[in-house]
C-alpha positions in Angstrom: -1.1 -57.0 65.9 0.2 -60.3 64.7 -2.0 -62.2 67.1 -5.3 -61.1 65.5 -6.7 -63.9 63.3 -7.9 -63.1 59.8 -11.6 -62.7 59.3 -12.5 -64.8 56.3 -16.3 -64.8 55.9 -17.7 -64.4 52.4 -18.6 -61.0 51.1 -22.1 -59.8 51.9 -22.8 -57.9 48.7 -23.1 -54.3 47.4 -25.8 -51.8 48.0 -28.7 -51.6 45.6 -30.5 -48.5 44.6 -34.3 -48.4 45.2 -36.8 -45.8 44.1 -40.2 -44.5 45.0 -42.1 -41.7 43.2 -44.4 -39.5 45.3 -47.1 -37.2 43.9 -48.5 -34.5 46.2 -52.3 -34.4 46.9 -53.7 -30.9 47.6 -56.7 -29.5 49.4 -58.9 -26.7 48.0 -56.5 -24.1 49.2 -53.6 -25.9 47.5 -52.0 -27.1 50.7 -50.2 -30.5 50.4 -52.2 -32.8 52.7 -50.8 -36.2 51.5 -48.7 -38.0 48.9 -49.6 -40.9 46.6 -46.6 -43.3 46.4 -45.9 -44.9 43.0 -43.7 -47.8 41.9 -40.5 -46.9 40.0 -37.3 -48.8 39.1 -35.2 -45.7 38.2 -35.3 -42.0 37.5 -37.4 -42.4 34.3 -40.6 -40.8 35.7 -43.0 -43.3 34.2 -44.7 -46.5 35.6 -42.4 -49.4 35.0 -45.0 -51.9 33.7 -44.7 -55.1 35.6 -46.9 -58.1 34.7 -47.2 -58.8 38.4 -49.1 -55.9 40.1 -48.5 -57.7 43.5 -44.8 -57.2 43.0 -45.1 -53.6 42.1 -47.3 -52.8 45.1 -45.2 -54.8 47.5 -42.0 -53.1 46.3 -43.6 -49.6 46.7 -44.7 -50.5 50.2 -41.4 -52.0 51.4 -39.2 -49.4 49.7 -41.3 -46.6 51.3 -41.8 -48.0 54.8 -38.7 -50.2 55.3 -35.8 -49.3 53.0 -36.2 -45.5 52.7 -38.3 -44.8 55.7 -41.7 -43.2 55.4 -40.6 -40.0 57.1 -37.9 -39.5 54.6 -40.3 -40.1 51.7 -43.2 -37.9 52.8 -41.9 -35.7 55.7 -44.5 -37.2 58.0 -47.5 -36.5 55.8 -50.1 -39.3 55.1 -49.7 -41.6 52.1 -52.0 -43.1 49.5 -50.8 -46.5 48.3 -52.3 -48.9 45.7 -53.1 -52.4 47.0 -53.9 -55.3 44.7 -56.6 -57.8 45.1 -54.3 -60.4 46.7 -52.8 -57.9 49.1 -56.2 -56.7 50.2 -57.5 -60.3 50.8 -54.3 -61.0 52.7 -55.0 -57.9 54.8 -51.5 -56.6 54.2 -52.4 -52.9 55.0 -52.9 -53.8 58.6 -49.2 -54.3 59.0 -48.6 -50.5 58.5 -49.6 -47.5 60.7 -53.2 -46.5 60.1 -52.5 -42.9 61.2 -50.7 -42.2 57.9 -51.9 -44.9 55.4 -54.8 -44.5 53.0 -55.5 -47.8 51.3 -56.3 -47.4 47.6 -58.4 -50.2 46.0 -57.4 -50.5 42.4 -60.1 -50.1 39.7 -59.6 -53.6 38.4 -60.3 -55.3 41.7 -63.7 -57.1 41.5 -66.2 -56.4 44.3 -66.4 -60.0 45.3 -67.1 -61.3 48.8 -63.5 -62.0 49.8 -62.5 -58.5 48.8 -65.5 -56.8 50.5 -65.0 -58.8 53.8 -61.2 -57.9 53.8 -62.0 -54.2 53.2 -64.5 -54.2 56.1 -61.9 -55.7 58.4 -59.3 -53.2 57.3 -61.8 -50.4 57.8 -62.6 -51.7 61.3 -58.9 -51.4 62.1 -59.2 -47.6 61.5 -57.8 -47.3 57.9 -59.0 -44.8 55.4 -60.1 -46.5 52.2 -60.1 -44.9 48.7 -61.5 -46.3 45.5 -59.0 -45.5 42.7 -59.9 -44.5 39.1 -63.5 -45.0 40.0 -66.3 -45.6 37.4 -69.7 -46.2 38.9 -71.2 -49.8 38.6 -74.0 -51.2 40.7 -71.7 -54.1 41.7 -69.5 -51.6 43.5 -72.2 -50.5 45.9 -70.8 -52.6 48.8 -67.4 -51.0 48.3 -68.9 -47.5 48.1 -70.5 -48.1 51.5 -67.0 -48.9 53.0 -65.0 -46.2 51.1 -64.1 -42.8 52.6 -62.6 -41.3 49.4 -63.5 -41.8 45.7 -60.8 -40.8 43.2 -62.0 -39.7 39.7 -59.6 -39.8 36.8 -60.1 -36.6 34.7 -58.4 -38.1 31.7 -61.0 -40.9 31.3 -64.1 -39.0 32.3 -66.0 -35.8 31.1 -67.9 -33.2 33.1 -71.3 -34.9 32.7 -70.0 -38.3 33.9 -68.4 -36.7 36.9 -71.6 -34.8 37.8 -73.6 -38.0 37.3 -71.3 -39.9 39.6 -71.5 -37.4 42.4 -75.3 -37.3 42.1 -75.6 -41.1 42.4 -73.3 -41.4 45.4 -74.1 -38.1 47.1 -71.9 -35.5 48.9 -72.5 -36.3 52.5 -70.0 -38.9 53.7 -67.7 -39.4 50.7 -64.7 -37.2 49.9 -64.0 -36.8 46.2 -60.5 -36.6 44.8 -59.8 -35.3 41.3 -56.8 -37.0 39.9 -54.9 -36.4 36.7 -55.9 -32.7 36.7 -53.8 -31.0 34.0 -55.3 -27.5 33.6 -56.4 -24.6 35.7 -59.9 -24.9 34.1 -60.2 -28.5 35.2 -59.1 -27.5 38.8 -61.8 -24.7 39.0 -64.5 -27.0 37.5 -63.6 -29.8 40.0 -63.8 -27.3 42.9 -67.2 -26.0 41.7 -68.4 -29.6 41.4 -67.6 -30.5 45.0 -64.2 -32.1 44.8 -62.1 -31.6 48.0 -58.7 -33.1 47.0 -56.7 -32.7 43.9 -53.6 -34.2 42.2 -52.2 -34.2 38.7 -49.6 -32.6 36.4 -51.2 -29.2 36.7 -49.9 -29.1 40.3 -46.9 -31.3 40.3 -45.4 -34.3 38.5 -44.3 -37.3 40.7 -41.0 -36.6 42.4 -38.6 -39.6 42.6 -37.0 -40.4 45.9 -33.8 -42.6 45.7 -32.4 -44.7 48.5 -30.2 -47.8 49.0 -31.3 -51.2 50.0 -29.0 -53.1 52.3 -28.2 -56.8 51.4 -30.3 -59.2 53.4 -27.4 -60.2 55.7 -26.7 -56.6 56.6 -30.3 -55.9 57.2 -30.4 -58.8 59.7 -27.3 -57.6 61.6 -28.6 -54.0 61.7 -31.7 -55.4 63.3 -29.6 -57.3 65.9 -27.7 -54.0 66.6 -31.0 -52.3 67.3 -32.1 -54.9 69.7 -28.8 -55.2 71.5 -28.7 -51.5 72.2 -32.3 -51.0 73.1 -32.5 -49.4 76.6 -35.1 -52.0 77.9 -33.2 -55.1 76.6 -32.8 -57.8 79.4 -31.1 -61.1 79.7 -34.1 -63.0 78.3 -34.2 -60.9 75.1 -30.5 -61.1 74.7 -30.6 -64.9 75.1 -33.2 -65.0 72.3 -31.1 -62.8 70.1 -28.1 -65.1 70.5 -30.0 -68.4 70.1 -31.5 -67.4 66.8 -28.0 -66.7 65.3 -25.8 -69.8 65.1 -22.7 -67.7 64.5 -23.2 -65.6 67.6 -24.0 -68.6 69.7 -20.8 -70.3 68.7 -18.6 -67.2 69.1 -20.1 -66.4 72.5 -19.5 -69.9 74.0 -16.0 -70.0 72.5 -15.3 -66.6 73.9 -16.6 -67.2 77.4 -14.7 -70.6 77.6 -11.4 -69.0 76.4 -8.3 -68.9 78.6 -8.8 -65.2 79.1 -11.6 -65.9 81.6 -10.0 -69.0 83.3 -13.3 -70.6 84.4 -12.7 -74.0 86.0 -16.0 -75.4 84.7 -17.0 -75.3 81.0 -19.8 -72.8 80.3 -22.4 -74.5 78.0 -25.4 -72.3 78.6 -26.0 -69.0 76.8 -27.9 -67.6 79.8 -25.0 -68.5 82.1 -22.5 -66.9 79.7 -24.7 -63.7 79.6 -24.9 -63.7 83.4 -21.1 -64.0 83.8 -20.4 -61.3 81.3 -23.2 -58.9 82.5 -25.5 -56.8 80.4 -23.1 -54.0 79.5 -20.1 -56.2 78.7 -22.3 -58.6 76.6 -23.7 -55.7 74.7 -20.2 -54.5 73.8 -18.9 -57.9 72.9 -22.0 -58.8 70.7 -22.0 -55.4 69.1 -18.4 -55.9 68.1 -19.2 -59.4 66.7 -22.1 -58.0 64.7 -20.1 -55.1 63.4 -17.4 -57.7 62.2 -20.2 -59.5 60.3 -21.3 -56.2 58.7 -17.6 -55.8 57.6 -17.1 -59.2 56.0 -16.9 -57.4 52.6 -14.5 -54.7 54.0 -10.8 -54.7 54.8 -10.0 -56.6 57.9 -8.0 -53.6 59.3 -11.2 -51.6 59.3 -12.8 -54.1 61.8 -9.7 -54.1 64.0 -9.4 -50.3 63.9 -13.0 -49.9 64.9 -12.6 -52.3 67.8 -9.5 -50.5 69.0 -11.2 -47.1 68.7 -14.2 -48.3 70.8 -12.0 -49.7 73.6 -9.6 -46.8 73.5 -12.5 -44.3 74.0 -13.7 -46.4 76.9 -10.3 -46.6 78.5 -10.1 -42.8 78.3 -13.4 -42.3 80.2 -11.8 -41.8 83.6 -9.1 -39.6 82.2 -11.6 -37.1 80.8 -13.9 -37.2 83.9 -16.5 -39.3 82.2 -16.2 -42.5 84.1 -20.0 -42.8 84.4 -20.2 -42.6 80.5 -17.7 -45.3 79.7 -20.3 -47.5 78.0 -21.5 -44.5 75.9 -17.9 -43.8 74.9 -17.4 -47.4 73.8 -20.5 -47.2 71.7 -19.4 -43.9 70.2 -16.1 -45.4 69.2 -17.8 -48.5 67.9 -20.3 -46.7 65.6 -17.9 -43.9 64.6 -16.8 -46.0 61.6 -20.1 -47.5 60.7 -20.6 -45.6 57.5 -17.6 -47.5 56.1 -19.4 -50.8 56.9 -22.7 -50.2 55.3 -22.2 -47.2 52.9 -25.0 -45.0 54.1 -25.0 -41.5 55.5 -24.4 -41.3 59.3 -27.7 -39.5 59.9 -29.6 -42.3 58.2 -27.9 -45.0 60.2 -28.1 -43.4 63.6 -31.8 -42.6 63.1 -32.4 -46.4 63.0 -30.4 -47.2 66.2 -31.6 -46.7 69.8 -28.7 -44.5 70.8 -28.8 -41.7 73.3 -29.1 -38.1 71.9 -25.5 -37.4 73.2 -24.1 -40.3 71.2 -26.2 -39.5 68.2 -25.1 -35.8 68.2 -21.4 -36.8 68.5 -21.7 -39.2 65.6 -23.4 -36.6 63.4 -20.5 -34.1 64.0 -22.1 -32.0 66.7 -19.5 -31.2 69.4 -20.1 -32.3 73.0 -18.2 -33.9 75.8 -18.3 -37.4 74.1 -17.1 -36.1 70.7 -14.1 -34.5 72.3 -12.9 -37.8 73.7 -13.4 -39.4 70.2 -11.3 -36.5 68.8 -8.4 -37.4 71.1 -8.5 -41.0 69.9 -8.8 -40.1 66.2 -6.0 -37.6 66.4 -3.7 -40.2 68.1 -4.7 -42.8 65.3 -3.8 -40.3 62.6 -0.7 -38.9 64.2 -2.1 -35.5 64.3 0.2 -34.5 67.2 -0.5 -30.8 67.5 -4.3 -31.4 67.9 -3.6 -34.4 70.2 -1.2 -32.5 72.4 -3.6 -29.5 72.7 -6.5 -31.8 73.7 -4.4 -33.6 76.3 -3.4 -30.3 77.9 -7.1 -29.4 78.0 -7.8 -32.4 80.2 -4.4 -32.5 82.0 -3.6 -36.0 80.7 0.1 -36.8 80.7 1.3 -37.9 77.3 3.4 -40.8 78.9 0.2 -42.6 79.9 -0.9 -43.2 76.2 1.5 -46.0 75.3 0.2 -48.1 78.1 -3.4 -47.4 77.2 -2.7 -48.2 73.6 -1.0 -51.5 74.6 -3.9 -52.5 76.8 -6.2 -51.7 73.9 -4.3 -54.0 71.6 -4.2 -56.8 74.2 -8.0 -56.5 74.6 -8.7 -56.7 70.9 -6.4 -59.7 70.6 -8.5 -61.5 73.2 -11.8 -60.6 71.6 -11.0 -60.9 67.9 -9.7 -64.4 67.5 
């Protein structure tokens, strides 16, 4: 493959570990009904004291919802997350799904007008609001009127203080949560007093969930891959994707104006280039270019091999009676190496991409008609001739046809990757 030009972009960077601690919240029957998510920077199960609470809260939120994925962290159960004064005033909670998020107002947030107004707006958007480590003060009455849940810290309060708090506020509308419960006696006393929710070391210590954060450049290109392969993507959306990325714009126009196409007139419009290529062909080309960007810190041969595998799978479509699935086979080949590009488990990657169930199952090692085609290509790549011969006989494909398919694949990659 001497004609393929070296890919010499700078390295993107290594994966970084991120952590979130979750502590279960139980109902009166000791069923887990939610988790509180807590900031951590490692497996030491203590709060890593940052001077900036905004950073701690923001990292907890982003690590949970974006980097790790909230389903992975909580298994789909609701979450309680602390929000600082600044995050409340900025109405940050509204960004996240109200169906699973309970907004905790930290105990040191003053009940001033900006905070109260923001809480009312958050409440109008349908969010549950909890007052954390609550100690009664008359100034907090406006927040009490907004709140759904009041959390009482059993380490800084005694039985009389808890009884007094519940008597002042009442049991009608408010749900009371006993936190930092450490003994069975405290649990039974809390139940008798009217508490409905419970958390603390008596039930469970926080459990730390670890994940990996992609470097910013790789996050961007993963987002582009999602958009490119969305089922409802049209020319207008694709044009927007290309326009916002200078590298893709340059490569597309250079590609469409190459001698391989032989257009008499120079193509200067992105939309014109997309129209000439067509949706399916553009998706393939752009996905390859994005994957090449993801692989800038990987061996060049990995990028080339992935391109060859994708096209090889597509070329085999008609041979294995899957002509109507040629685009799916291309994507299967394209993404079959993606774990080597971004160093995450395949299940994690494919859950974030809008791929068909058939492609997703094949990528995750579940056998189907697509995965068998990929197996033919991989066995040919690796020189596993017994397996390759057996699979060819299954589909009645003559061995002599493969050198020509392979040569056509190399020729296609040379035209694309230069």
